[in-house]
C-alpha positions as CSV (number, residue, x, y, z in Angstrom):
1,X,32.9,-8.2,-0.6
2,X,31.2,-5.6,-2.7
3,X,27.8,-4.7,-2.5
4,X,25.4,-6.1,-5.0
5,X,23.9,-3.6,-7.4
6,X,20.3,-3.9,-8.2
7,X,19.9,-4.1,-11.7
8,X,16.6,-3.5,-14.0
9,X,16.2,-7.1,-14.5
10,X,16.0,-7.6,-10.7
11,X,13.8,-5.0,-10.1
12,X,11.5,-6.0,-12.9
13,X,11.7,-9.7,-11.6
14,X,10.4,-8.4,-8.2
15,X,7.7,-6.1,-9.8
16,X,6.3,-9.0,-11.8
17,X,6.5,-11.4,-8.6
18,X,4.6,-8.6,-6.5
19,X,1.9,-8.2,-9.2
20,X,1.4,-12.0,-9.3
21,X,0.8,-12.0,-5.5
22,X,-1.6,-8.8,-5.6
23,X,0.9,-6.5,-4.2
24,X,1.2,-3.3,-6.3
25,X,4.7,-2.6,-7.7
26,X,7.0,-0.4,-5.5
27,X,7.5,2.2,-8.3
28,X,4.6,3.0,-10.5
29,X,4.5,5.3,-13.4
30,X,1.6,7.8,-13.0
31,X,-0.9,6.9,-15.7
32,X,-3.2,10.0,-14.9
33,X,-2.4,13.5,-13.5
34,X,-2.3,12.9,-9.6
35,X,-2.2,16.5,-8.5
36,X,-2.7,20.1,-9.5
37,X,-1.7,23.5,-8.2
38,X,-4.0,26.2,-7.5
39,X,-3.1,29.8,-6.6
40,X,-4.4,30.6,-3.3
41,X,-6.3,33.7,-2.8
42,X,-5.6,34.6,0.8
43,X,-2.1,35.5,1.7
44,X,-0.7,34.5,4.9
45,X,0.0,37.3,7.7
46,X,2.8,39.3,6.9
47,X,5.7,38.6,9.5
48,X,8.5,40.4,8.4
49,X,8.9,44.1,8.6
50,X,10.1,46.8,10.9
51,X,8.9,47.8,14.5
52,X,6.5,50.9,14.4
53,X,7.7,52.1,17.8
54,X,11.0,53.4,19.1
55,X,13.1,51.0,21.2
56,X,11.0,48.2,20.6
57,X,13.2,45.7,22.8
58,X,12.7,48.1,25.9
59,X,9.2,48.2,25.1
60,X,8.6,44.6,25.0
61,X,10.5,44.2,28.3
62,X,8.6,47.0,30.1
63,X,5.3,45.2,28.8
64,X,6.2,42.0,30.2
65,X,7.3,43.6,33.6
66,X,4.4,45.6,34.1
67,X,2.0,42.6,33.1
68,X,3.6,39.9,35.2
69,X,3.9,42.7,38.2
70,X,0.3,43.5,37.7
71,X,-1.0,39.6,37.6
72,X,1.1,39.0,40.7
73,X,-0.4,41.9,42.4
74,X,-3.9,40.6,41.5
75,X,-2.9,37.2,42.8
76,X,-3.6,35.8,39.2
77,X,-1.3,33.5,37.2
78,X,1.3,35.3,34.9
79,X,0.2,35.9,31.3
80,X,1.1,33.3,28.7
81,X,3.9,33.9,26.3
82,X,1.4,33.9,23.5
83,X,-0.6,36.8,25.1
84,X,2.4,38.9,25.9
85,X,3.5,38.7,22.3
86,X,0.1,39.4,20.9
87,X,0.0,42.5,23.2
88,X,3.6,43.7,22.0
89,X,2.4,43.2,18.1
90,X,-0.7,45.2,18.7
91,X,1.3,47.9,19.9
92,X,3.4,47.9,16.9
93,X,6.6,45.6,17.3
94,X,7.7,43.5,14.6
95,X,6.6,39.7,15.3
96,X,9.8,38.2,15.3
97,X,11.2,41.0,17.9
98,X,8.2,40.5,20.0
99,X,8.7,36.8,20.0
100,X,12.4,36.8,20.9
101,X,12.2,39.5,23.4
102,X,9.3,37.9,25.1
103,X,11.0,34.7,25.3
104,X,14.4,36.4,26.4
105,X,12.6,38.5,29.3
106,X,11.0,35.1,30.5
107,X,14.3,33.5,30.5
108,X,16.2,36.2,32.2
109,X,13.6,36.7,34.8
110,X,13.0,33.1,35.3
111,X,9.4,33.4,34.4
112,X,8.7,36.7,36.1
113,X,10.1,35.7,39.5
114,X,13.2,37.9,39.5
115,X,14.3,41.3,38.1
116,X,16.8,40.6,35.5
117,X,20.4,41.7,36.3
118,X,20.9,43.3,32.7
119,X,17.9,45.4,31.3
120,X,17.8,46.8,27.8
121,X,18.7,50.3,27.2
122,X,15.8,52.7,28.3
123,X,14.4,50.7,31.1
124,X,14.2,52.4,34.3
125,X,13.0,50.6,37.3
126,X,10.8,52.7,39.6
127,X,12.4,52.8,43.1
128,X,9.7,52.8,46.0
129,X,10.7,55.0,48.6
130,X,11.9,53.3,51.7
131,X,9.5,53.8,54.9
132,X,10.9,56.8,56.8
133,X,12.8,55.9,59.9
134,X,10.9,56.2,63.3
135,X,10.9,60.2,64.5
136,X,13.3,60.3,67.4
137,X,11.5,61.9,70.4
């Protein structure tokens, strides 16, 4: 069985029936101008571009490590993803680089609970010296 095609006669009949019932026609030709376009004066924030600092990936990871470490040391909740990204952008990291790397750091570190196994090039962890063994008497 083939599908029945809508003909213009059928569409006209439906439109007339709807008009008689007080229901507007489904497809109406505009009689007046509906919308206009005005050029916007304000330009959106430029998000594309290059980072203004060297090694932006390592910088974002270092920033995240230090911010989360400081919050943990102070007993405060970890900073939000948005605030970490804003700090990175303020330091000169491109928008999309900051967004991607903050997200990746939080994923790899399980929201700051562990030190990631693979760190970006340039990140060096500070090793705290182990407590000296008790002096033998």
